[in-house]
N, C-alpha and C positions, 0 to 999 in steps of 0.2 A: 660488875662482871669479880667472880671469881677465877683464879690462878686453877687450870686444870693439871691436876696431881698424874699426868699418864705414866708417865718414867714407874712411879712407886704403884703404880697399879700395875703396870705389864709387870716388875718385880711379885706386887705377891701375887699378880696366874703363873708364872713360872717356876713360881713359889710352893703353890699349891696342891700344880700339873705338878712335879716332884716327889711331893710326901706323897698321893695320890697312889702314884709309881712304884714306892715307899711298902706302901696298904698292905697294897695286893701282890708287893709278892711274900711276906706273912711277915721282913722281918721288922723286927724294932726296930730305931735310931739310936741305938745301943750297940748293936750285930752287926749293921751297918759304917757304924761309926766301924767298929771293931777290921773289919774288912776291908777301909779303906788306910785305918791308920788314920786315920782323923780321931780328933774329938768330936766329945760325944754336945759336947756346945754347935764345934761349925757345926754339922749337921743341922742339930738345929733351929741356926741363923737365918741357912740355908732354906728351914723350909719356913717358917716363922720371917722369909722377908724384909725381916735385916737386913742382908748382908746379901755383895751380891753376887754371885756364885761366879766364877771364873771358867773362859768353855773348855776348861783341862777339868774343872771339876765337876762339868757336870756331862762334858765324855767318861770321867769316871762314872760319876751316877748309874747313867742307863745302862755300861757295861753292866754295873752288875745287878739294874734294875728289869735285864735284859724287855724292853719294851715292841709291839709293832717300829717294823723298817720305817713305815710311814707317821707316827709317834715319834720315836727319835727323830726322823729325818725336823719337824717342824717346833721341839722344843731347844734343837741343836741351831737350827734359825734365829730364835726370837732369844738363847741364849747369847750368842753372838750382838745380834743385837742393841739387846742390854748393851752390852760391854765395849759396841760398840759406839756409846754415849754419856755411860760412863766409868771412866779414869781421874782414879788418885792422881790430886798432881806430886804425892809422894816418888809411885811410879813412873812420872811424868822425867824427873829429875832426875832419876837415875839413866835414864835411858841416856838425858840429857833435853835441857828445854829450845835449846837447839835446832833437834832435829821437831819438834813439835814445832820451832816457828818455822821452819819448812813444810811442814806440814799444810800452816793453814797457809804458806804462800805458794802452795798448790793450787787448795778451796781456794782463793784472791783470784788467780788464771782461770776455776772456771766461771766465776758468778755476772755477773752486767751490773746488779749496782747490792754496792751493800753499806748494806746500814749502818749507824756506826753507832750506840748510847753509851756513855759515861759518864759520869755524875762523880765520880771518886780519882780521876787522873786521865791521864790526857794517852786517850788509844794512842796503839801499838804501831799502827800508820803514821802519822803526826810526830812523833817523838823526832827526839834530835841524838846522840848520841848515851851525849852524859844524862839526861832525865832517862835513858834505855841504860844506860849503867845504873844505875840514884835503883833506880826498878828491881834491879836482877838483882842486886846488890841488901835486901832491903831482909838484916838478919833470922827472922823466920820460916815467914813464906817460900822466899827461895835460898837456903840452906841449901849449900850444896851443891847449889848451880852452879857451872860452868864461867858466869858470870861475859867474858873474850867472847865467849862461843858462840850466847845466849844474842849480847845486840850486836855482833855479827850476821848470821842468821835474820834477826828483826831489821836491820838497814837491808839487806839482803832485798825479804820481801816489798820494801816502801819501793819500787822501784816499780811498782802494778799501780803504781799513782798519776802515772808519765805512760800509760797506755790512752787512747782517744776512748779506746772502744767499749774499757769500763768506768762504771758513775759509782762518787762513794756523797754518799747522805752523813756525813754529821754532825752531831746531832754533842753539848758539852756541857755542864754545870760551869759558876761562876770559882764551885769551891774545887771541881778539879782543875782548874784553874788559879787556886790562887794557895792548893795545899803544897809546901815544899820541898820538892823533889834537887838533889843537887847544892838548894843555896838559890841565893838568891840571881847572882846571874848567870848561875843553867833555867832556872824560870823565868828572865829577862829575855833572852834568847830562844826559849820555845815559842815564848807566846810571838814570840818576833819570826819564828818557824810558820807558825802558823795561821799570820796572815798574813804571809807572801804564801800560804798552797790555798788558799783560799777562791785568790785567783784567776787557777786552775778553770778551765774549762767544763770540765769533769766530774771537779770538787763542788757541793755546796756543803755549806761551815754554819751552823745555826747551834749559841747560844743562849747560856737559857740563866742571867743576871740572877740572885738573891734580889730580886722589887720587882721580879715577876711574876704574876699568881699561876700555877702550877696545877696543874687540875687532877694527876696524880703522886702520890707520894714513888719517888727516887731511890724503892730500892734497892739495884739492884744496877748491872750494867751486862746488854748483854748487844750481839752484836748476827744479824741480821743476812744472808746470802740470797740473791732475788725471795724470790716467801714458799722455797723450801726445808732451807736450813736455820736453826737456830743460834747459835753460842755465848753455854752462860757458866763462867767461874767464878770460881768458888777461893775462902783460905786456900782449902783442900783436892775441889776437887775440879774435876772441868767435864759440861757432860754439852752431849750433841743434844737438840731436840726436833727434828722431823715430821714428829705429829703433826697433823694439820692442823686441827683447834689448837694446841698449843701455838703452834707457828702463826692463828690469825692474832688471837689472843695478842702476839708480842708489834706481830703489823699495830694492830692498832691501837697498843699503850707508846710505840716508837712517833707516831701519828699525831697522837696527842702533846704527844710533850718538843711536837719542828710544827707544830701552829702556835703551841706560842715563846718559840725562840727568836730573836733576830738574827738579824743576815744582811751581807754588800755591806757596803763601807759600816751601814754604827754598829755593825757586830768586828768592824779593824779599828774602830777608832774604842771600842768600847778594851779590843785586845793593846792597841798605842797606849791607854791609859796602868791597863793592868801592866805593860813594859817598863813602864817610869817607876809605878812604884815598886815593880821587880827590884830596878839597876836600884 
């Protein structure tokens, strides 16, 4: 399987459309930049698809190039969709990561089946307060975060786990259970909490010990909401993917890991051993 790059493709298509509009207007990139009060490099980055233009950037460009009304509406819609799918975590931190937690909580309440694959850390819905505090206190990726607000918002959204009409399927690697976020006591309490939550009737917990053969390299974490959206987060960006081909791809990847995982009493016995080790 080849990973689809729909976001990059869509951004490149928007970039080419904007470049064509400028060319049709008879302006050079330098003239367009001067009229907008931008640097020429900004215009170039937008037109080559190396930067994602904001909604406001696209609006100003369209004001300048004056395309037909229907064409303008189409490009504004495409720009809005791109910005919904790709957000800088730096900007999210400026808004407050507690607001992101609230948005994620709203999405969870609209979702019947949430699937989470985590190869590196404990999923947010399963985190203890101490573990969440350690996550939001990371010096680089979480710099500038209001830790108390972010932790409180993360814990508030965990209430959805106790809604019997919602279902959850978590697949977590042994590495995620062993990385020490907050120290040994925090990790022991975290393993115990996961074991307790795994007994909920609407929660399915799969673990991938290091001794299990995995069919795919666990490159990154992702969350699937039903079969309509996938969220992927890196050190600097947060992406929401709704392209059907990409969603199907992530569903296939999730199922590969889910099929290789251990469940039920076997998983809880594994967690009990980890709790003893951490303690």
